[in-house]
MIDO-553828 format. One record per residue (C-alpha): residue in one letter; x, y, z. Coordinates in steps of 0.2 Angstrom, whole numbers, padded with zeros to 4 digits, always signed. Layout:
aXYZ
...
END
This chain:
m+0068-0173-0047
s+0055-0160-0043
k+0039-0159-0054
k+0039-0145-0067
e+0026-0132-0063
l+0012-0125-0075
r+0005-0111-0063
n-0011-0101-0063
r-0022-0113-0073
e-0035-0114-0060
c-0036-0095-0060
s-0054-0088-0065
k-0045-0073-0074
k-0033-0083-0084
i-0030-0078-0102
a-0034-0092-0114
q-0019-0099-0124
r-0007-0085-0117
y+0008-0091-0107
i+0024-0084-0100
v+0038-0098-0103
n+0053-0098-0091
f+0067-0106-0100
i+0083-0112-0091
d+0098-0100-0091
g+0107-0099-0108
v+0094-0103-0120
s+0095-0091-0135
e+0081-0081-0142
k+0082-0090-0158
e+0082-0107-0149
q+0067-0102-0139
n+0057-0097-0155
k+0061-0114-0162
i+0056-0124-0147
v+0039-0115-0145
k+0036-0117-0164
q+0040-0135-0162
f+0024-0137-0151
g+0013-0127-0162
g+0015-0110-0153
k+0021-0093-0157
v+0032-0081-0147
l+0022-0065-0145
k+0034-0054-0135
k+0051-0054-0127
f+0056-0044-0112
r+0068-0031-0117
t+0082-0032-0104
p+0095-0045-0103
a+0090-0050-0085
f+0074-0057-0092
d+0080-0065-0108
r+0075-0082-0101
f+0056-0077-0102
a+0045-0077-0117
v+0026-0072-0119
v+0019-0086-0129
h+0002-0090-0138
i+0000-0109-0138
d-0015-0121-0136
d-0018-0132-0121
a-0011-0148-0128
g+0004-0139-0135
v+0008-0131-0119
d+0008-0147-0109
q+0020-0154-0122
l+0031-0139-0121
l+0032-0140-0102
t+0041-0157-0104
h+0055-0150-0115
k+0072-0151-0106
l+0076-0133-0109
v+0059-0127-0101
e+0060-0124-0082
s+0042-0118-0078
i+0027-0110-0087
d+0014-0097-0080
q-0003-0095-0088
d-0005-0076-0091
i-0019-0069-0080
e-0029-0052-0081
a-0033-0040-0068
k-0044-0024-0069
s-0040-0007-0061
p-0052-0006-0046
s-0064+0008-0045
s-0062+0022-0031
n-0074+0026-0017
e-0082+0042-0011
v-0071+0050+0002
e-0064+0066+0011
t-0047+0072+0013
w-0037+0069+0030
g-0022+0058+0026
h-0007+0070+0028
a-0012+0075+0046
t-0014+0057+0051
a+0003+0052+0043
q+0012+0067+0052
a+0019+0072+0035
f+0022+0090+0042
n+0036+0083+0052
f+0046+0079+0036
w+0040+0094+0026
n+0045+0105+0041
a+0062+0097+0041
g+0065+0101+0022
y+0060+0083+0015
t+0047+0086+0002
g+0053+0072-0011
a+0065+0084-0020
g+0077+0074-0031
v+0068+0058-0028
k+0062+0049-0044
v+0046+0038-0043
a+0041+0026-0056
i+0022+0024-0057
i+0016+0008-0064
d-0003+0011-0067
s-0016+0015-0080
g-0005+0029-0087
v-0006+0048-0082
t-0015+0061-0092
p-0006+0078-0091
h-0013+0090-0077
p-0008+0107-0072
d-0005+0101-0054
l+0007+0087-0059
p+0025+0087-0064
t+0030+0084-0082
p+0035+0066-0082
l+0054+0062-0084
s+0049+0048-0096
t+0033+0039-0102
w+0031+0021-0108
n+0016+0011-0113
v+0020-0008-0112
v+0004-0013-0121
t+0007-0003-0137
d+0026-0002-0135
s+0025+0017-0137
t+0028+0033-0127
d+0010+0037-0126
a+0006+0034-0108
t-0010+0044-0106
d-0023+0037-0093
v-0033+0023-0102
n-0045+0021-0087
p-0062+0025-0095
t-0069+0033-0080
d-0070+0052-0079
f-0057+0053-0065
g-0045+0040-0072
h-0034+0029-0061
g-0015+0032-0064
t-0018+0051-0064
c-0026+0050-0047
s-0011+0040-0041
a+0001+0052-0047
g-0008+0066-0038
v-0008+0057-0022
i+0011+0056-0023
a+0017+0071-0032
a+0004+0084-0035
r+0013+0101-0033
n+0013+0113-0019
n+0008+0127-0030
g-0007+0135-0022
a-0019+0124-0032
y-0033+0112-0024
v-0022+0098-0017
k-0004+0093-0015
g+0004+0076-0015
i+0013+0069+0000
a+0030+0070-0009
y+0025+0086-0018
d+0043+0090-0025
s+0046+0072-0032
d+0048+0068-0050
i+0039+0054-0059
h+0042+0041-0073
v+0025+0035-0080
i+0023+0017-0086
n+0006+0011-0092
c+0002-0008-0091
y-0017-0007-0093
y-0028-0008-0108
q-0047-0005-0111
k-0059-0019-0117
d-0072-0015-0130
g-0088-0009-0122
d-0082-0008-0104
t-0084+0010-0098
q-0080+0006-0080
a-0063-0001-0079
s-0046-0004-0087
y-0037-0021-0087
t-0019-0027-0086
n-0011-0045-0085
l+0003-0054-0078
s+0015-0052-0094
h+0011-0033-0095
t+0015-0031-0076
v+0031-0040-0078
e+0037-0030-0093
a+0032-0014-0084
l+0043-0019-0069
q+0057-0024-0079
h+0056-0007-0089
a+0056+0002-0072
a+0073-0007-0068
t+0080+0001-0084
l+0076+0018-0078
d+0085+0030-0066
v+0072+0028-0052
d+0072+0027-0033
v+0055+0020-0028
v+0042+0010-0038
l+0023+0010-0036
c+0016-0006-0044
n-0003-0002-0043
v-0008-0019-0049
q-0019-0032-0040
l-0016-0049-0048
d-0024-0065-0042
y-0008-0075-0045
g+0010-0072-0048
g+0023-0082-0057
a+0042-0084-0059
s+0044-0069-0071
l+0034-0058-0059
q+0045-0063-0044
a+0061-0061-0055
a+0056-0043-0060
c+0053-0038-0042
d+0070-0047-0037
v+0079-0036-0050
l+0073-0020-0043
e+0077-0026-0025
a+0095-0030-0031
k+0096-0012-0038
g+0091-0005-0021
i+0074+0001-0027
p+0059-0003-0015
v+0043-0008-0023
l+0026-0005-0016
a+0009-0012-0021
a-0009-0012-0017
a-0014-0027-0005
g-0030-0028-0015
n-0049-0024-0013
y-0054-0042-0012
a-0056-0046+0007
d-0065-0061+0012
t-0084-0058+0009
n-0088-0066+0026
g-0077-0054+0035
d-0064-0067+0040
v-0048-0056+0042
t-0037-0071+0046
k-0040-0077+0028
d-0025-0073+0016
t-0032-0061+0003
v-0017-0051-0002
r-0014-0050-0021
y+0002-0050-0031
p+0015-0043-0032
g+0011-0036-0015
r+0011-0054-0008
y+0030-0056-0012
e+0042-0054+0004
k+0052-0040-0003
v+0037-0030-0010
v+0027-0019+0002
a+0009-0024+0003
v-0001-0009+0007
g-0019-0010+0015
a-0032+0003+0016
v-0038+0013+0032
a-0052+0025+0031
r-0058+0039+0043
s-0072+0034+0055
s-0084+0045+0065
r-0082+0033+0080
a-0067+0031+0092
p-0053+0028+0088
y-0059+0037+0072
l-0049+0026+0060
s-0054+0009+0054
r-0048-0004+0041
a-0058-0002+0025
d-0069-0017+0024
y-0063-0022+0006
s-0045-0021+0011
g-0034-0037+0009
t-0030-0046+0025
g-0019-0060+0031
p+0000-0064+0035
y+0007-0056+0019
l+0000-0038+0023
d+0014-0027+0028
i+0007-0010+0033
a-0009+0000+0033
s-0010+0017+0023
f-0024+0030+0020
t-0037+0030+0007
n-0051+0042+0002
q-0039+0056-0003
v-0043+0071-0014
t-0031+0071-0029
t-0029+0075-0047
s-0041+0069-0061
k-0038+0064-0079
s-0052+0077-0083
g-0040+0091-0078
g-0050+0094-0062
y-0049+0084-0045
n-0056+0068-0038
s-0063+0070-0021
s-0066+0051-0020
y-0051+0042-0024
g-0051+0026-0013
g-0047+0008-0012
t-0030+0001-0009
s-0026+0009-0026
c-0026+0025-0016
a-0017+0019+0000
a-0003+0011-0011
p+0002+0028-0019
f+0000+0037-0002
a+0013+0024+0005
t+0024+0027-0010
g+0024+0045-0007
v+0030+0042+0011
m+0043+0030+0005
a+0049+0044-0007
l+0051+0056+0008
l+0061+0042+0017
k+0072+0040+0002
q+0076+0059+0002
a+0080+0058+0020
y+0091+0042+0019
p+0098+0043+0001
n+0111+0029+0004
h+0099+0016+0011
t+0096+0000+0003
a+0078-0006-0002
q+0078-0017+0014
q+0084-0002+0025
l+0070+0009+0018
r+0057-0004+0021
d+0063-0005+0039
k+0062+0014+0041
l+0044+0013+0034
y+0039+0000+0046
e+0048+0009+0061
g+0037+0024+0058
a+0021+0014+0059
t+0010+0016+0074
p+0004-0001+0080
f-0015-0003+0078
g-0027-0017+0078
t-0022-0034+0073
k-0007-0039+0061
n-0019-0048+0049
e-0029-0031+0047
y-0016-0018+0048
g+0001-0026+0046
v+0014-0017+0057
g+0002-0003+0060
l-0003+0014+0053
i+0009+0022+0041
g+0017+0038+0048
l+0032+0050+0048
p+0035+0054+0067
a+0048+0066+0071
s+0059+0052+0078
l+0060+0045+0061
l+0070+0060+0055
p+0089+0059+0053
s+0097+0063+0070
n+0079+0067+0076
s+0083+0084+0069
l+0067+0094+0073
a+0068+0105+0088
y+0051+0106+0096
p+0047+0118+0111
l+0051+0108+0127
l+0037+0110+0141
s+0045+0111+0158
s+0028+0109+0167
s+0009+0106+0163
t+0003+0119+0151
t-0015+0125+0146
e-0021+0137+0133
d-0038+0144+0136
f-0038+0156+0121
s-0042+0171+0132
d-0030+0181+0121
s-0019+0179+0106
n-0003+0176+0116
f-0005+0157+0115
n+0005+0146+0127
f+0008+0134+0112
n+0016+0139+0095
i-0001+0137+0086
t-0001+0143+0068
g-0013+0141+0054
d-0031+0144+0049
f-0041+0143+0065
v-0046+0159+0073
l-0051+0167+0090
g-0069+0169+0093
t-0083+0167+0105
d-0096+0155+0109
g-0109+0163+0121
s-0098+0169+0136
r-0083+0159+0131
t-0068+0165+0122
v-0063+0150+0110
l-0053+0145+0096
r-0065+0141+0082
t-0064+0133+0064
p-0063+0146+0050
a-0078+0152+0041
y-0081+0144+0024
f-0097+0145+0014
n-0092+0131+0002
t-0081+0116+0002
g-0064+0121+0010
t-0051+0114+0022
g-0043+0124+0036
i-0028+0118+0046
s-0019+0124+0062
r-0004+0116+0070
f+0007+0116+0085
t+0022+0106+0092
f+0030+0102+0109
q+0041+0090+0117
l+0039+0082+0135
p+0053+0081+0147
a+0061+0064+0149
n+0055+0063+0167
a+0037+0067+0164
v+0025+0056+0174
n+0008+0051+0167
p+0008+0064+0153
q-0008+0067+0143
i-0016+0079+0132
s-0034+0085+0133
i-0046+0096+0122
v-0062+0103+0127
q-0073+0106+0112
r-0091+0108+0105
a-0098+0105+0088
d-0112+0116+0080
c-0112+0111+0062
r-0119+0100+0049
w-0115+0081+0050
t-0105+0082+0034
d-0093+0095+0041
v-0079+0088+0052
m-0065+0094+0064
l-0052+0081+0066
v-0038+0084+0079
t-0023+0072+0078
v-0008+0070+0090
n+0006+0062+0080
g-0007+0055+0068
m-0018+0047+0081
a-0036+0055+0083
l-0039+0065+0099
t-0056+0070+0094
y-0068+0069+0079
a-0081+0083+0081
s-0096+0085+0070
d-0115+0088+0070
i-0124+0099+0083
e-0119+0096+0101
s-0127+0106+0116
n-0113+0103+0128
y-0094+0104+0128
e-0085+0087+0128
t-0067+0083+0134
n-0056+0071+0125
t-0040+0064+0132
l-0025+0055+0125
s-0010+0047+0134
l+0007+0053+0129
q+0025+0046+0132
p+0039+0054+0142
g+0052+0063+0132
g+0041+0062+0116
k+0040+0075+0102
y+0022+0079+0097
l+0014+0086+0082
v-0004+0092+0085
e-0015+0096+0069
l-0032+0103+0070
r-0041+0100+0053
w-0058+0107+0048
d-0066+0100+0032
k-0082+0110+0026
y-0092+0100+0014
k-0101+0111+0000
s-0113+0125+0004
y-0124+0115+0016
s-0127+0124+0032
a-0133+0119+0050
g-0131+0127+0067
l-0117+0140+0068
d-0107+0130+0055
a-0092+0129+0067
v-0083+0119+0080
f-0077+0128+0095
i-0062+0124+0106
d-0063+0130+0124
s-0045+0124+0129
i-0031+0113+0126
s-0020+0106+0140
v-0005+0095+0142
n-0004+0089+0160
f+0010+0079+0169
t+0021+0078+0184
t+0039+0075+0185
s+0050+0064+0195
g+0069+0065+0198
s+0081+0052+0192
g+0081+0037+0204
g+0064+0041+0211
g+0050+0028+0210
t+0051+0010+0206
p+0065+0005+0194
g+0059+0003+0177
d+0044+0015+0178
s+0052+0028+0167
f+0066+0032+0155
t+0076+0041+0168
n+0073+0027+0181
p+0077+0011+0171
i+0081-0006+0176
v+0100-0008+0173
v+0105-0024+0165
s+0121-0032+0170
g+0124-0048+0161
t+0112-0056+0148
n+0095-0055+0157
a+0085-0044+0169
n+0068-0045+0177
g+0054-0032+0180
i+0036-0030+0183
l+0025-0021+0170
q+0011-0011+0177
d-0006-0012+0168
t-0006-0001+0152
k+0011+0007+0157
d+0029+0005+0150
l+0044-0004+0158
y+0062+0002+0154
f+0078-0007+0154
k+0096+0001+0151
y+0110-0009+0143
t+0128-0004+0140
v+0135-0013+0125
p+0151-0023+0129
n+0156-0027+0111
t+0153-0021+0093
g+0142-0033+0084
s+0124-0040+0082
y+0113-0042+0097
n+0097-0051+0100
f+0084-0045+0113
t+0069-0055+0117
t+0056-0055+0132
s+0048-0069+0142
a+0031-0065+0149
s+0013-0073+0150
f+0005-0059+0140
d+0007-0052+0123
s+0021-0039+0124
y+0029-0026+0112
m+0047-0020+0113
q+0056-0005+0106
l+0075-0002+0106
l+0079+0016+0110
d+0095+0027+0110
s+0100+0039+0123
s+0089+0052+0115
q+0074+0041+0115
n+0074+0039+0096
i+0067+0022+0091
l+0081+0011+0083
a+0070-0004+0080
q+0054-0012+0087
d+0045-0028+0086
d+0029-0037+0091
d+0030-0056+0091
s+0045-0062+0080
a+0051-0073+0095
g+0034-0083+0095
s+0021-0085+0109
s+0017-0066+0107
q+0034-0061+0112
p+0045-0048+0103
k+0063-0051+0096
i+0074-0037+0090
t+0091-0040+0081
y+0102-0025+0079
t+0120-0021+0077
l+0127-0010+0091
s+0144-0002+0095
a+0155-0006+0110
g+0151+0007+0124
q+0134+0012+0116
v+0120+0014+0129
v+0103+0009+0123
y+0086+0007+0132
l+0073-0007+0129
k+0055-0001+0132
v+0043-0015+0134
y+0024-0013+0136
g+0008-0024+0133
y+0003-0024+0114
n-0007-0008+0110
h-0005-0004+0129
g-0020-0015+0131
a-0028-0017+0148
g-0024-0034+0157
k-0007-0036+0147
n+0004-0034+0163
g+0014-0044+0176
p+0032-0051+0178
i+0043-0050+0162
t+0061-0055+0158
l+0072-0047+0146
n+0084-0059+0138
i+0100-0053+0128
i+0111-0064+0117
p+0127-0053+0115
a+0137-0052+0100
s+0152-0064+0097
v+0169-0057+0095
g+0174-0062+0078
s+0166-0064+0061
v+0157-0077+0051
p+0166-0086+0036
g+0168-0077+0020
t+0159-0081+0003
p+0164-0099-0002
s+0169-0106-0018
v+0162-0124-0023
s+0164-0136-0037
v+0155-0152-0041
g+0163-0167-0049
s+0166-0186-0048
p+0149-0191-0053
t+0142-0209-0051
t+0125-0215-0054
s+0119-0210-0037
s+0132-0197-0030
l+0141-0181-0033
t+0156-0174-0024
l+0158-0156-0019
n+0175-0147-0015
m+0172-0132-0005
s+0183-0118+0003
a+0179-0102+0012
t+0190-0090+0023
g+0187-0094+0041
a+0176-0109+0039
i+0177-0124+0050
s+0163-0133+0042
f+0150-0131+0028
n+0131-0131+0026
v+0126-0139+0009
y+0110-0133+0000
r+0103-0142-0016
s+0090-0139-0029
t+0085-0147-0046
s+0085-0130-0055
p+0097-0115-0055
s+0083-0103-0049
g+0073-0116-0038
t+0072-0118-0020
y+0088-0123-0012
s+0085-0135+0003
l+0098-0139+0016
v+0104-0157+0013
a+0119-0157+0025
s+0126-0147+0039
g+0143-0147+0048
v+0152-0156+0034
t+0170-0154+0028
s+0177-0154+0011
p+0177-0164+0001
y+0159-0170+0004
t+0150-0183-0006
n+0131-0181-0008
t+0123-0199-0010
g+0106-0206-0014
l+0104-0196-0030
t+0094-0201-0046
s+0105-0206-0061
n+0106-0196-0076
t+0100-0180-0067
a+0107-0163-0065
y+0109-0156-0047
y+0113-0138-0042
y+0122-0134-0025
k+0125-0119-0014
v+0136-0119+0001
a+0139-0108+0016
g+0154-0108+0028
v+0151-0111+0047
n+0161-0106+0062
s+0158-0102+0080
f+0152-0085+0075
g+0138-0091+0064
i+0134-0096+0046
g+0142-0085+0032
p+0135-0080+0015
q+0130-0093+0002
s+0140-0096-0013
a+0135-0095-0031
y+0127-0111-0037
a+0138-0125-0045
y+0130-0140-0053
g+0134-0158-0059
t+0125-0172-0067
t+0125-0190-0061
n+0130-0204-0073
a+0117-0214-0082
s+0113-0231-0076
g+0126-0238-0088
g+0140-0228-0080
v+0142-0215-0093
t+0141-0196-0089
p+0127-0188-0099
t+0136-0174-0109
t+0129-0160-0120
i+0141-0148-0129
v+0132-0133-0136
e+0140-0120-0148
d+0128-0106-0152
f+0141-0095-0159
t+0137-0080-0147
d+0155-0076-0148
g+0171-0081-0157
s+0177-0092-0143
f+0172-0109-0148
d+0169-0124-0136
t+0186-0132-0136
r+0178-0150-0134
l+0172-0149-0152
n+0189-0146-0159
l+0181-0135-0172
s+0190-0128-0187
l+0181-0115-0199
g+0191-0120-0214
g+0185-0107-0227
w+0169-0103-0217
e+0168-0086-0208
y+0161-0081-0191
d+0148-0067-0191
s+0147-0059-0174
s+0132-0048-0179
v+0120-0063-0181
g+0129-0076-0171
s+0132-0089-0184
i+0145-0096-0196
s+0143-0095-0215
a+0151-0099-0232
i+0149-0092-0250
v+0154-0105-0263
a+0153-0106-0282
d+0161-0116-0296
s+0176-0104-0296
t+0179-0106-0277
g+0178-0124-0274
s+0170-0132-0259
k+0173-0125-0241
s+0172-0136-0225
v+0170-0134-0207
t+0177-0149-0197
l+0174-0155-0179
n+0181-0170-0169
v+0173-0177-0154
d+0177-0193-0144
i+0161-0201-0137
p+0164-0215-0124
s+0158-0233-0126
g+0142-0238-0116
t+0132-0224-0122
t+0114-0227-0127
s+0110-0211-0137
r+0123-0201-0147
t+0117-0186-0158
l+0123-0171-0168
k+0110-0157-0170
l+0113-0142-0180
d+0103-0127-0189
h+0105-0123-0207
k+0099-0110-0219
g+0103-0107-0238
m+0102-0094-0251
l+0105-0096-0270
f+0110-0082-0282
g+0111-0082-0301
g+0098-0095-0305
s+0096-0113-0300
s+0106-0122-0313
g+0120-0134-0308
v+0122-0143-0291
y+0122-0133-0274
h+0121-0140-0257
t+0129-0141-0239
q+0133-0159-0234
v+0136-0167-0217
f+0149-0181-0216
v+0153-0192-0201
n+0169-0202-0202
g+0169-0199-0221
i+0151-0206-0223
l+0137-0194-0230
k+0124-0192-0217
h+0113-0177-0223
t+0112-0165-0238
f+0104-0148-0236
t+0098-0140-0253
e+0084-0128-0246
s+0087-0110-0252
d+0072-0101-0244
v+0083-0093-0231
q+0073-0102-0217
w+0082-0110-0202
r+0080-0129-0202
t+0085-0141-0188
q+0093-0158-0192
t+0097-0172-0180
i+0110-0185-0185
n+0115-0200-0175
l+0133-0203-0171
g+0143-0218-0165
t+0156-0221-0152
g+0174-0217-0152
n+0182-0203-0162
q+0168-0194-0173
a+0176-0184-0187
i+0162-0172-0193
e+0164-0162-0209
i+0151-0149-0215
r+0155-0146-0233
a+0147-0132-0244
s+0149-0133-0263
s+0141-0127-0279
t+0145-0131-0298
s+0138-0115-0305
s+0127-0103-0295
t+0133-0094-0280
w+0127-0103-0264
v+0127-0094-0247
t+0125-0106-0233
g+0124-0104-0214
i+0126-0115-0198
d+0120-0111-0181
n+0118-0120-0164
i+0129-0136-0166
v+0124-0148-0152
v+0133-0164-0148
s+0126-0175-0134
w+0127-0192-0127
r+0120-0202-0113
END
C-alpha cells in the first residue's frame, strides 16, 4: 500500500497548525468533525459545493496531525501555505499591438457576452470598469470584494482593467473590453504591511470552487503558491470538467542565478490543465522583446504574455506601471476571452489549443513556452478577415495622401528637411498615437519581405514601435542623424497587420520630438505553379503518396508537402532530420490547423490531428525559429488513420477475494482484450498492471486485508478505448476472512439491507439524517433492531454508533437508551446534554441480534442515533 502524504511541510511559507484534510469519498461532514476532534483539532471551514465535501480546513497541532493522517478515513493532508500578491513594475503600454488584438476587434470579437471570473485581491469600482456580475470575498464570506491590496494602485483592480477596461474614450481599454466580470477576492492584509496583500492555499481552493458555481466562461487565478495540494488540483479539475479554462501567473520567482532550465513555475499554473503564463517586456534592442528576468521558467511554462501595461487603479485613476506575471496572466486571460467569443462551443482543451496555435515561436521553451501570445488573422473562424491582396511589390513613399497601403490612424504627413514623410503625431505631454494597415501576400510570392526607412529625432523616453503581426520591425527612439532601414521576412500567402505606435512620455522635449518614416515597402517576386524546386513554396509542394516523403530544406527557408487524406480519422505526422525542426499543418487556404516543435523527441515535431477523407492538407517544415544552420535532408512520416473505432467505455466488477488476489470481470463493446490499471485510493494514480488480458482476470501478488481500486480500458486493432469508472475490492485478512464494514449514516431512507434494520417505534428524520424516538412513562419503550451474521475466524468485530439525548420535564425517574446484543446489555446512554457521543461495542461471531431500546419512567426522553457501523476482519 502506498504511503499516505502530508504535503507542504517543508515550505517556508507554511501556515502553522492549519491544514487541508482530504477524507476518502463518502465521509459525512459530521463524521469529519468527529474525527478531527478526536485528535485535538477543529474544523475551521468547509468548502461550500458538493464536489469538495471531502475536504476540510482544519486547525490542529503537529502531533495531532501526524495521528490524524493515520486514520483510515483520511486519504492525504496538505499544510496550508501563504502567498503574497507580487508588486508591479514601472512600464509603458504596447501589448495590444504585439498581440495583434486588432485582428479580432476588427472582426467583431471584443469579448461581448463572455464572463470572466477574476480571482485576485478584489476589485474596487472604477468608471472605466464594468459593474461586476457578482462579487464574493472568500476570506470574510461576504459580498464585499473591494481591492484589499494596500498599495495605491491595488492589484485585482489592475488585473480587471487589463482584461475588461471599457472602450469608452477614457485613458485605456482592456484587450477584451466588452467582456463581463465576476470578482472573487482570496487575499487579505497583514497588520503593519503596507506593501502587499496575502492569500493561502485554502482561500485559493475556495475561490476556485466558488468560480465553479458561477456562470463563467474563463477563470483568471492570479495566485502564485509555492506548493499545491489535492484540494487545489481537484478545484482546477472541476472547472476543467465544466469546460472552463483556467489561467494563472507563472510567478515572479525565477532562479536568482539566471538558470532558465530550472523549474520555477508556481501553483496552480504548474498543473497540466492550467495555463501557466510567463512575462515578456519590451526592449530597446533587437528583437525588441525579451523575457522579464523575474518570470518563472522551466518545463511547466505554457506561454509568454505581455507585462508592463497601462491599466485601471483602485485609486480611481490609472496605473502606468502594472507589471510582473500578475499583469501577463490577465492579459492572456483577455486573449482567452476573445477566443471564447470566437469559438463559443469549444471545450477548455480546445480553447487552450487555440491559444497555443496563435503563439509565435520565440526563444527557448523553458523561457517562453510555446511562444509569444498572439491573435493572428489565421486564428479567426474561417480566417474571415479580408485583407487587400498585393499582386506585386508595393512601396509607399508618402509623396501625397493617396497611400498605396490602407493606412489609417494618428500618424500624419509632414516633412523632414527635403523629404516628405509620415511622422508621429505631435503631443506635448504623455500620449499614444496609432496607425495601422493590412495586406495579404499571394501564395506564389518568393522571398517576400517588408522594409521601413525611418529616423528618430526625440528624447530617449519617447518610442515609435512598428510591429508586423506582433513582431517588431523597428524600435525608434533618441536622436539619430541618419535614416535607417529595417527589414523583416514574410511568408507567401500570409495575412499581415502592421501597427505603427508612438508613445510620448510626459512633457520632456528633445530634438524635433518626432520619428519620421521616409518609406514602407513590401517586396517579392512570384513564381508559377510547378516552377522551381519541389517543396520550395506552397504552390510547388512535394506531393506525398504513401506514408512518407523526402525533401531538402534550404537554410532559413520553408519546405512544403502536400497530402490528400485517404480515410476519415486521426493522423500522426512526424519528421526525421539531423537538426531541430518545426512543423505546421495547413489547410488549402494556408490556415494553421496545428503546429508543434519537438513532441516526437530528438528535437523533432509530432502533430496528431483528425482529418476527413478527401481533405487536402499541407505540411510546412522549417528549422526552429528559422535559425541559420538548421537545414538539410528531412523525411516526413505519416501514420494514417485506421478504418474502424476503438472499444467503448468498459464496465468492471471486482470480486472473489483471497488473501493475495482479486478477480476482475470486464466487458466493453468492440474489445478484444483489456488493459488493467490499479491504485490504492479512489483519486490516486492508476498504474498499468496488466495489458492484453481477457475477462475474467485475476490480479495476484496483493497484500492481505487491503483495498485496491481498478480502472480498465478495452483494446482492439484500432487502439485503446476510454477507461472505465473505478471499481474496488478488498483482499481477505490472513485468516481468510473478508474484511467488511457496513455503514448506515441515514443520509436517506434506504437503509443498508445487510443490517436487517427495523425502526420499531423510532422515526427517520431526513432533515438531519438520523433516527430518533420520544418516550415517556405513558408510551412505554421503543426499540430499533438489527440482525447481522458475522463469520467465524474473525479477529475483530465491533458495533459503533453515535447517540445524543435530551430530557424534558425534570430529571426524576429513570430514562436511558440501552444497547443489547443477543439479549445481553452492552451499554446504557443517560447523557441529556444534546451532544453526540460515539460508543464502540464488541460483538461475537454468528448471528448478532442487536436491540437499541429507549425508555423512561416519568419525564419525556428524546433520544437520537446516527452513524451505525458494524465491521469485522
